C-alpha angles and dihedrals in degrees: 000000000000128000115243138182117244131182113220134182102222110231103161135038118186123200113266121263132190114263116206090199093055094031087221144082113278138167138210131232136195132196149130126286118228085259090059101253127136115248135180116211120201141208107022114181113233090240084079089060096065145038129039094304095050119136114259130195108269096021115139105228135179115224138176110231146142133209110279113247104171099064116119092223099037094225112202097228101044118116128176117230113228110251114248095011124128123251102216121206107223103171131014098173091113099041111047099059139031101211127145092262093049093050090051089051093050091050091053087053099049116017096071085063094062110133122213097243147328093265090053087057089048089057091046088052088055091050104043109353093263104178104166132063148136124244134184111222109225088202131009105207100181145353113205150149123252093199137038114277120239137189116258121195125213108267116250095184120096132202119229116225130210090246091053096257123127131217129184119261112257120239114223110234120186117233099246110143122094144170129222109208148150111231104186146350087235092057112109089217099044094051087072106013142355142264119259111187141154124255121213097174110157092227092055097047092043092050091051090051097045100036092056089063090047102048100027103212133073095231096056089041092055090047089055094044094048092046091052103041099033117018100035093041091052096045105035105021141054100232122213128177124222102207134192140170125253115258095243103040136017098254116132125232135170108262099172143012122223115190119171115181120268088227114021105245144152121335116278113209100167097120099011093120093057099050 
């Protein structure tokens, strides 16, 4: 299997996790190639999550990768990033602002990729190992947490690298937030019930970690999270879920949130610095 360069629009960033294989904290990203195909890139070293050259959602990047061959499920879109290679940022025109024009360009990039339902994606997985997709929930019933919230503080420890660089110690945060929703009348599940699946979107988990320090108590923290990731997204935004399967078993989860304004309005910079 040969290494190749691919240009990818980054759509999803997940929160870093510890990799026993890499013996380090790494993250996963998902996006669209310039040809319009979904792709999953792993592992992404956490150095690409901080500093001026950090990867942002909707950056166009160039990455050296090859088709993943060691995955248990053989997911169609999975590519392994070459260890030690650079991830080069090519275009930031869709990541550094949220103007009317930028949201319209993001919509052009993404909304033609909307899938009919989660059950449709499940059938695609059975056919060809499709493991990434975009769905528009018809009705979001609830956003909730499956575990008790806690307050995290910003890390002050740094890990010394072999090359002399330092990176912040990553705080492990459990995947605990979930959405209950109906995706489509045509969905075999939604016709009688609803989906109830975890969300591991980077923005959500980073807000949870940072806002705890800012607000200081779990009740206020939950109110702020619920207001942002449910009330605001229901009232002001058209919410879409980027979904993907776990690496070890074909169960779906929400890996990213896409939320263009219902009416394109003023720039919203609330969480820009975390994207």
